[in-house]
C-alpha positions in Angstrom: -4.4 29.9 15.9 -2.1 27.1 17.1 1.5 27.6 16.0 2.7 24.2 14.8 6.4 23.3 15.0 8.7 23.0 12.0 12.0 21.2 12.3 14.5 22.2 9.7 18.1 21.5 8.9 20.7 23.3 6.8 22.8 21.3 4.4 25.3 21.8 1.6 29.0 22.2 1.0 31.4 24.0 3.2 31.4 27.8 3.0 28.1 27.9 1.1 26.8 30.2 3.9 24.6 27.9 6.0 25.5 29.5 9.4 25.3 33.0 8.0 21.8 32.2 6.6 20.6 31.0 10.0 22.2 34.0 11.7 20.5 36.4 9.2 17.2 34.6 9.7 17.3 35.0 13.4 18.6 38.5 13.3 16.1 39.9 10.8 13.2 38.1 12.5 14.3 39.8 15.7 14.9 36.5 17.5 18.3 37.3 19.0 18.7 38.7 22.5 20.8 41.8 23.2 23.5 39.8 25.1 23.7 37.4 22.1 24.3 40.3 19.8 26.9 41.8 22.2 28.8 38.5 22.3 28.7 38.2 18.5 30.0 41.8 18.0 32.9 41.1 20.5 33.9 37.9 18.7 33.6 39.6 15.3 35.8 42.4 16.5 38.4 39.9 17.8 38.5 38.3 14.4 39.0 41.7 12.7 35.6 41.8 11.0 34.2 45.2 10.2 30.7 44.3 11.4 29.0 41.5 13.2 29.6 38.1 11.7 26.1 36.4 11.9 27.6 33.0 11.3 28.8 33.1 14.9 25.2 32.8 16.1 25.4 29.0 15.5 29.2 28.4 15.4 29.5 28.0 19.2 32.7 25.8 19.5 36.0 27.6 19.9 37.4 25.5 17.0 34.5 26.6 14.8 35.0 30.3 15.5 38.8 30.0 15.0 38.4 28.2 11.6 35.2 29.9 10.5 33.5 26.5 9.9 30.7 24.4 11.5 31.9 21.2 13.1 29.1 20.1 15.4 25.4 20.3 14.9 24.1 23.6 16.4 20.4 23.8 17.3 18.5 27.1 17.6 14.9 27.8 18.4 12.9 30.8 17.4 9.2 31.6 16.8 7.1 33.9 14.7 3.4 34.8 15.1 2.6 31.9 12.6 4.9 29.1 13.6 7.6 27.7 15.9 11.0 26.5 14.5 13.9 24.3 15.6 16.9 24.8 13.3 19.8 22.3 13.1 22.8 24.0 11.5 24.8 21.1 10.2 28.5 21.0 9.0 29.4 21.0 5.3 32.8 19.2 5.5 32.9 15.7 4.2 34.4 14.3 7.3 31.5 15.6 9.4 28.8 14.0 7.2 27.7 11.9 10.2 26.8 15.2 12.0 24.7 16.2 9.0 22.9 12.9 9.2 22.2 13.5 12.9 20.7 17.0 12.3 18.6 15.9 9.3 17.3 12.7 10.9 14.5 14.5 12.7 13.9 17.4 10.2 10.7 18.1 8.3 12.5 20.3 5.8 16.1 20.8 4.6 17.6 24.0 3.4 20.3 23.0 0.9 22.6 25.9 0.2 24.6 26.4 -3.0 27.3 29.1 -3.7 26.1 30.8 -6.8 29.7 31.1 -8.1 30.5 27.4 -7.6 27.2 25.8 -8.4 26.1 22.2 -7.5 29.0 20.3 -5.9 29.5 16.6 -4.9 28.6 17.6 -1.3 25.5 19.3 -2.4 24.4 16.0 -4.1 25.5 14.0 -1.1 23.4 16.1 1.3 20.4 16.2 -1.0 20.5 12.4 -1.3 21.0 11.9 2.4 18.0 14.2 3.1 15.9 12.2 0.7 17.1 8.9 2.2 16.4 10.2 5.7 12.8 10.9 4.7 12.9 14.7 4.7 9.8 15.4 2.7 10.6 19.1 1.8 13.7 20.5 0.2 14.5 24.1 -0.5 17.6 24.8 -2.7 18.8 28.2 -1.6 21.1 29.7 -4.2 23.2 31.9 -2.0 25.7 34.7 -2.7 23.7 35.9 -5.6 25.2 39.4 -5.1 28.6 38.0 -6.2 27.2 37.0 -9.6 25.4 40.3 -10.1 22.0 38.8 -9.3 22.1 36.9 -12.6 18.8 35.2 -13.4 20.6 33.1 -16.0 23.0 31.8 -13.4 20.2 31.0 -11.0 18.3 29.1 -13.8 21.5 27.1 -14.7 21.8 25.9 -11.1 18.1 25.3 -10.7 18.0 23.1 -13.8 21.1 21.1 -12.9 19.8 20.4 -9.4 16.3 19.6 -10.6 17.7 17.1 -13.0 19.6 15.4 -10.2 16.5 15.5 -7.9 14.5 13.4 -10.4 16.4 10.5 -9.1 15.5 11.2 -5.5 12.3 10.5 -3.5 11.4 14.2 -2.9 7.8 15.2 -2.8 8.3 19.0 -2.5 11.2 20.9 -4.0 11.5 24.7 -4.1 14.2 27.1 -5.4 15.1 30.5 -3.9 17.8 33.1 -4.9 19.2 35.0 -1.9 22.1 36.7 -0.2 22.4 35.6 3.4 25.1 38.2 4.1 22.9 41.1 3.1 19.5 39.6 3.9 18.0 39.6 0.4 15.0 37.3 0.1 15.6 35.9 3.6 12.9 37.7 5.6 11.9 40.4 3.1 11.7 40.4 -0.7 14.7 41.8 -2.4 14.6 44.6 -5.0 17.6 42.9 -6.8 15.4 39.9 -8.0 12.4 41.3 -9.8 12.4 38.1 -11.9 11.8 35.9 -8.8 8.1 35.5 -8.2 8.2 33.3 -5.1 8.1 34.2 -1.4 11.1 35.1 0.8 12.5 32.2 2.8 10.8 33.0 6.1 7.4 33.2 4.6 7.9 29.9 2.8 8.9 28.3 6.1 5.9 29.6 7.7 3.5 28.4 5.0 5.0 25.0 4.1 2.4 22.2 4.9 3.8 19.4 7.0 0.8 18.1 8.9 0.1 15.3 6.4 3.7 14.1 6.7 3.1 12.5 10.0 2.1 8.8 10.2 -1.3 8.9 12.0 -2.3 5.4 10.9 0.2 3.0 12.4 -0.2 3.3 16.2 3.2 2.7 17.8 4.4 3.4 21.4 7.9 2.1 22.1 8.0 1.7 25.9 10.8 3.6 27.4 9.9 3.4 31.1 7.4 1.7 33.4 5.9 4.1 36.0 4.5 2.7 39.2 3.6 5.5 41.7 4.6 4.8 45.3 1.9 2.9 47.2 -0.2 2.2 44.1 -0.5 -1.0 42.1 -1.6 0.4 38.8 1.3 0.8 36.3 1.5 3.1 33.3 3.8 2.8 30.3 5.7 5.9 29.2 7.3 6.8 25.9 7.1 9.0 22.9 4.5 8.0 20.4 6.2 6.9 17.2 3.1 6.8 15.0 -0.7 6.8 14.9 -3.2 7.9 17.5 -4.1 6.5 20.9 -7.4 7.2 22.8 -8.9 5.8 26.0 -10.9 2.7 25.1 -8.6 1.6 22.2 -7.6 -2.0 22.1 -3.9 -2.5 22.1 -1.4 -5.4 21.9 1.8 -5.6 23.8 4.7 -6.8 21.8 6.5 -9.2 21.7 4.3 -11.0 24.2 1.1 -10.6 22.1 -1.1 -10.0 25.1 -4.0 -7.6 24.4 -5.7 -5.0 26.6 -7.5 -1.7 26.4 -6.2 1.9 27.1 -8.0 3.3 30.2 -6.2 6.6 30.7 -3.6 8.7 28.9 -1.3 11.1 30.8 0.7 14.0 29.3 3.7 15.9 30.6 3.1 17.2 34.2 0.5 14.6 35.0 -2.3 16.1 33.0 -4.9 13.7 31.7 -5.6 13.9 27.9 -8.2 12.4 25.7 -6.0 11.8 22.6 -2.3 11.3 21.9 -0.7 11.3 18.6 2.8 10.9 16.9 5.5 13.0 18.6 3.8 13.3 22.0 5.5 12.1 25.2 2.9 10.3 27.2 2.2 7.4 29.6 -0.7 5.0 29.1 -2.6 3.0 31.7 -4.1 -0.3 30.6 -7.1 -2.3 31.7 -5.1 -5.4 32.5 -1.9 -6.2 34.4 0.5 -7.2 31.6 4.3 -7.9 32.0 5.6 -5.0 29.9 9.1 -3.5 30.1 11.5 -1.2 28.4 12.0 -2.2 24.8 8.4 -3.6 24.4 5.9 -1.8 22.1 2.2 -1.1 22.2 0.4 -1.3 18.9 -3.1 -2.2 17.5 -3.9 -5.9 17.2 -4.9 -5.5 13.5 -1.9 -3.2 12.7 1.3 -4.5 14.1 5.0 -3.8 13.2 7.1 -6.5 11.7 9.1 -8.7 14.0 12.1 -10.4 12.4 15.8 -11.2 12.6 16.5 -10.7 8.9 16.6 -7.1 7.6 17.4 -5.2 4.4 18.7 -1.7 5.2 20.5 1.4 3.8 23.4 2.5 5.9 25.7 5.6 6.1 29.1 4.6 7.4 30.5 7.1 9.9 33.8 5.6 11.1 37.2 6.8 9.8 39.1 4.0 11.6 37.3 1.0 10.2 35.1 -0.3 7.3 31.9 -2.2 7.1 32.2 -5.6 5.5 30.1 -8.8 5.3 30.7 -10.9 8.4 31.3 -7.9 10.7 29.4 -7.9 14.1 28.0 -4.9 15.8 25.3 -3.9 18.3 22.1 -2.5 16.8 20.0 0.0 18.6 16.5 0.9 17.5 13.7 2.9 19.1 14.1 1.1 22.4 15.7 -2.3 21.5 19.3 -3.3 21.7 20.8 -6.6 20.5 23.7 -8.0 18.5 23.7 -8.0 14.7 25.8 -9.4 11.9 26.2 -8.0 8.4 25.5 -11.0 6.3 25.8 -9.2 2.9 26.9 -5.9 1.4 24.5 -5.7 -1.6 26.0 -2.5 -3.1 27.6 0.9 -2.5 26.0 4.0 -4.0 27.9 6.6 -6.0 26.3 9.8 -4.7 27.0 11.7 -7.9 25.2 9.3 -10.3 23.4 7.1 -7.8 24.9 4.2 -9.6 24.9 1.0 -7.6 28.4 -0.4 -7.3 27.6 -4.1 -6.8 31.3 -5.0 -6.9 32.0 -3.1 -3.7 33.5 -5.2 -0.8 33.4 -2.5 1.9 31.9 0.8 3.1 34.4 3.4 4.2 33.9 6.9 5.8 30.7 8.6 4.5 29.9 5.7 2.1 26.3 4.8 1.7 25.2 1.3 0.8 22.6 -1.4 1.1 23.2 -4.3 3.5 21.5 -7.4 4.7 21.5 -7.9 8.5 20.9 -10.8 10.9 20.0 -9.9 14.5 20.5 -12.2 17.5 17.0 -11.3 18.8 14.0 -10.4 16.7 13.4 -6.7 16.6 10.2 -4.8 15.9 10.2 -2.3 13.1 8.3 -0.7 10.2 9.9 0.2 6.9 11.6 3.6 7.3 9.5 5.0 4.4 6.4 4.4 6.6 7.8 5.4 10.0 11.1 7.1 10.6 11.0 6.4 14.3 10.5 2.7 14.2 12.4 2.2 10.9 15.8 3.7 11.9 18.7 2.3 13.8 22.4 2.9 14.7 25.3 0.4 14.7 27.7 0.5 17.6 31.2 -1.0 17.6 31.3 -3.0 20.8 35.1 -2.8 21.1 35.1 1.0 21.2 31.5 1.8 22.1 31.5 4.2 19.1 28.5 4.8 16.8 29.8 3.7 13.4 26.7 3.8 11.2 23.2 5.0 10.9 20.7 3.0 9.0 17.2 2.9 7.5 15.3 -0.4 7.3 13.9 -0.8 3.8 12.3 -4.2 4.1 12.6 -7.6 5.7 14.4 -10.6 4.2 12.3 -13.7 4.5 14.1 -16.4 6.4 14.5 -20.0 5.1 12.3 -21.3 7.9 9.4 -19.1 7.0 9.9 -19.4 3.3 9.8 -23.2 3.3 7.0 -23.7 5.8 3.6 -24.6 4.6 2.1 -22.1 7.1 4.1 -19.2 5.6 3.2 -20.3 2.1 -0.5 -20.5 2.8 -0.5 -17.2 4.7 1.2 -15.2 2.0 -0.1 -17.0 -1.1 3.4 -16.8 -2.6 5.8 -19.5 -3.7 8.6 -20.3 -1.2 11.8 -18.4 -1.8 14.3 -20.6 0.0 17.5 -21.1 -2.0 16.2 -18.8 -4.7 19.0 -16.4 -5.8 18.5 -13.2 -7.9 20.6 -13.4 -11.2 21.7 -10.0 -12.4 21.4 -9.2 -16.1 24.5 -8.4 -18.2 22.6 -5.4 -19.6 22.5 -2.2 -17.5 19.4 -0.2 -17.5 21.2 2.7 -19.1 22.2 0.5 -22.0 18.6 -0.1 -23.1 17.2 1.7 -26.1 14.7 3.6 -24.0 14.0 4.4 -20.4 10.8 2.9 -18.9 8.3 4.0 -16.3 4.9 3.0 -14.9 1.8 5.1 -15.4 -0.7 3.9 -12.8 -4.3 5.0 -13.6 -6.7 4.7 -10.7 -10.3 5.6 -10.3 -13.8 4.2 -10.0 -15.3 1.7 -12.3 -16.7 3.7 -15.3 -14.4 6.7 -14.6 -12.9 6.4 -18.1 -9.5 5.3 -17.1 -9.5 2.3 -19.5 -10.4 4.5 -22.5 -7.7 7.0 -21.5 -5.2 4.1 -21.1 -6.0 2.7 -24.5 -5.5 6.0 -26.2 -2.4 6.7 -24.2 -0.8 3.4 -25.4 -1.8 4.2 -29.0 -0.2 7.7 -28.9 3.0 6.5 -27.3 3.5 3.7 -29.9 2.8 6.2 -32.7 5.4 8.5 -31.2 8.0 5.7 -31.1 7.9 5.0 -27.4 7.7 1.3 -26.3 4.5 1.0 -24.2 2.2 -1.8 -23.0 -1.3 -1.6 -21.4 -1.9 -3.7 -18.3 -5.7 -3.6 -17.9 -7.2 -5.0 -14.7 -9.9 -6.9 -16.5 -7.6 -8.3 -19.1 -5.1 -9.5 -16.5 -7.9 -11.4 -14.7 -8.3 -13.6 -17.8 -4.7 -14.9 -17.5 -2.2 -13.8 -14.9 -4.8 -13.3 -12.2 -7.5 -15.7 -13.2 -7.1 -17.7 -10.0 -8.0 -14.7 -7.8 -11.4 -13.7 -6.6 -12.5 -10.4 -5.0 -11.8 -11.0 -1.3 -9.6 -8.4 0.4 -6.6 -10.9 0.3 -7.2 -11.6 -3.4 -7.5 -7.9 -4.2 -4.2 -7.2 -2.5 -2.5 -10.1 -4.3 -4.0 -8.9 -7.6 -2.4 -5.4 -7.2 0.9 -6.9 -6.0 1.2 -9.0 -9.1 0.3 -6.2 -11.4 2.9 -3.9 -9.7 5.5 -6.6 -10.1 4.8 -7.1 -13.8 4.7 -3.3 -14.4 8.1 -2.9 -12.7 9.5 -5.6 -15.1 8.2 -3.7 -18.1 9.6 -0.4 -16.8 13.0 -2.0 -16.1 13.0 -3.3 -19.7 12.6 0.2 -21.0 8.9 0.0 -21.7 6.2 2.5 -20.4 3.8 0.2 -18.5 0.3 1.7 -18.5 -1.7 0.2 -15.6 -5.5 0.7 -15.6 -6.8 -0.6 -12.3 -9.4 0.6 -9.8 -6.9 -0.1 -6.9 -9.2 1.5 -4.4 -6.9 1.6 -1.3 -4.1 4.0 -0.6 -2.0 1.4 1.2 -2.0 -0.9 -1.9 -1.1 1.9 -4.2 1.6 2.9 -1.8 3.0 -0.6 -1.9 3.1 -0.5 -5.7 5.0 2.8 -5.6 7.4 1.5 -3.0 8.2 -1.6 -5.2 9.2 0.8 -8.0 11.1 3.2 -5.6 13.1 0.3 -4.2 14.2 -0.5 -7.8 14.7 3.1 -8.7 12.0 3.0 -11.3 9.8 6.1 -12.1 6.2 5.6 -10.9 3.4 8.1 -11.7 0.0 7.8 -10.1 -2.7 9.3 -12.2 -6.1 9.8 -10.5 -9.1 9.8 -12.9 -11.4 11.8 -10.8 -14.9 11.2 -12.2 -17.8 11.7 -9.8 -19.6 8.6 -8.6 -22.9 9.9 -10.1 -21.4 10.2 -13.5 -19.8 6.8 -13.3 -23.2 5.3 -12.5 -24.8 7.1 -15.4 -22.1 5.6 -17.7 -22.2 2.1 -16.1 -20.7 0.4 -19.2 -20.8 -3.1 -17.7 -24.1 -2.7 -15.7 -22.1 -3.2 -12.5 -23.5 -0.3 -10.5 -27.0 -1.5 -11.1 -26.2 -4.9 -9.9 -24.4 -3.5 -6.9 -27.3 -1.3 -5.9 -29.6 -4.4 -6.0 -27.2 -6.3 -3.7 -26.2 -8.7 -6.4 -22.5 -7.6 -6.1 -21.4 -7.3 -2.5 -18.2 -5.2 -1.7 -18.4 -3.2 -4.9 -16.1 -0.2 -4.9 -18.0 3.1 -4.6 -21.2 1.5 -3.3 -20.6 -1.0 -0.6 -16.8 -0.8 -0.4 -14.9 2.5 -0.1 -12.6 4.2 -2.7 -9.8 6.1 -1.0 -8.9 9.1 -3.1 -5.1 9.6 -3.7 -3.5 12.2 -1.5 -0.3 12.7 -3.5 -1.1 11.7 -7.1 1.3 13.1 -9.7 -1.7 14.0 -11.8 -5.4 14.4 -11.3 -7.7 14.1 -14.4 -11.3 15.3 -14.5 -13.9 14.6 -17.3 -14.1 18.3 -18.3 -10.5 18.2 -19.5 -11.5 16.6 -22.8 -12.0 13.3 -24.6 -9.6 10.4 -24.1 -7.3 11.5 -26.9 -7.0 15.1 -25.5 -6.4 13.7 -21.9 -3.8 11.3 -23.2 -1.9 14.2 -24.8 -2.3 16.2 -21.5 -0.8 13.3 -19.5 2.2 13.1 -21.9 2.7 16.9 -21.7 2.4 17.2 -17.9 4.7 14.2 -17.2 7.2 15.3 -19.9 7.0 12.1 -22.0 8.5 13.2 -25.2 8.5 11.5 -28.6 11.4 9.1 -29.4 
């Protein structure tokens, strides 16, 4: 069986035991060489320790060993029969947050350590938020030093509940909790006899079994060109780089950006000059094309029908690293992305985030050391990018101070800001189907979301026509109103009588239909109402866009998949649509002549055997924790 690679980073406050945990993991899994152990024992003896100090496995700098802290990011590699691992041991001190960002930026999973005696600290929250912001899809909260609280289950549960409550505000798809003692090895590689109340696996087994294959973006084909190879005496060029997304195969049509010239892939070469038949995200390759195209470093190869954005106006989240300066509107820097490099100006500081409450401080005028905020940027030259949520490689950047050549910030592109030229052009208006947004300014309400009488959310019911989602949505609205919770049903058919009555059923109209519904639902949710959306919404990308819209506004979004088999939907056929679709009267009908893409990460999946609409509505409320007013 192929051993896939897991990249993980440690995080948490200083002295919570991150380095000791990594040392214990390597020691107990027998991944340390004898000379490493000898060096650790000598260093431990010099420090007056009674036994080997396993934190020294990763604390390699002299300053680290003298102070007993981690300063730099230390990378360690080890392997088990089931998986390969690369560990980034990151520092816990606030002044070294930039190093933590470096270590977590490429991680698949973050181990966030908490001292059982101290509980969740500000730095714990900061690192958890940064891990979420950096797109780390899997978090494990390791409650360390449980031996110092007498292995108290109650203490573990207190910390678990506190962190779980904070994590509801984060974009985390997989969160696990684990009690352990890194110093003594309890629940690190082997199960501990001190925690009979803990039913989960030890840490190493969890790391071996966590599923990360679906985290990769295998849809958006991207190859940022880093180098052009032209073998001596040969005229054929190949274009080398690390694939940032998607899959490339010989015969694929590609477009070279920014020129827009198209060609086809003829051959793909892997490391060492081996020819391969398929290349996917994370692989370092070179591609040979059918045509001679002027392509250089900084260009990108993509698919003609799936291209990255190209723009000079960007919205982004940044983490400020510099302790000698601040980020302010009007400041100029250099921006460096996957392969591009150009000048950039900060045109606006939208807000600074309080890492404890995640409150947006819109009155902030600057970002200082370790501050996190949202900014609007204007680049001198257009850059190619994808939103960071979709592609970490093409959606990330760093800012460099040209006067010192120091990296002063790391950033994640959240969206593009339409320029005035595009917004006012007839071409842009016709292409997007949206009203121009030139000179349109967002006016903030005087009422904060926390001041409203209730907290809203969106419940997005998706499924085939006839699946029963409308009946469930009607009953769900009735129950919520009876329970004193403000709720409103946004039914797809009803909305086409008014808001969307000018839309047909072309692909473009269907996209616009879902966009409008998502926008309206987010307004209801922001007002403190539970918006119940009942919409076929057959394509994952469109549902993902609806989720992103809510995520950008920090609004809860729950996708509920009503999984009724096609055969049963056809038997029900309340509107006679399937019969008409089978006869060819309704072209592009979902489930018959047009596909329905099943959700991959729905918060809840409902099947017909779970009861009638009233029972299922109660099940939804219970599973999503929607309590009575």
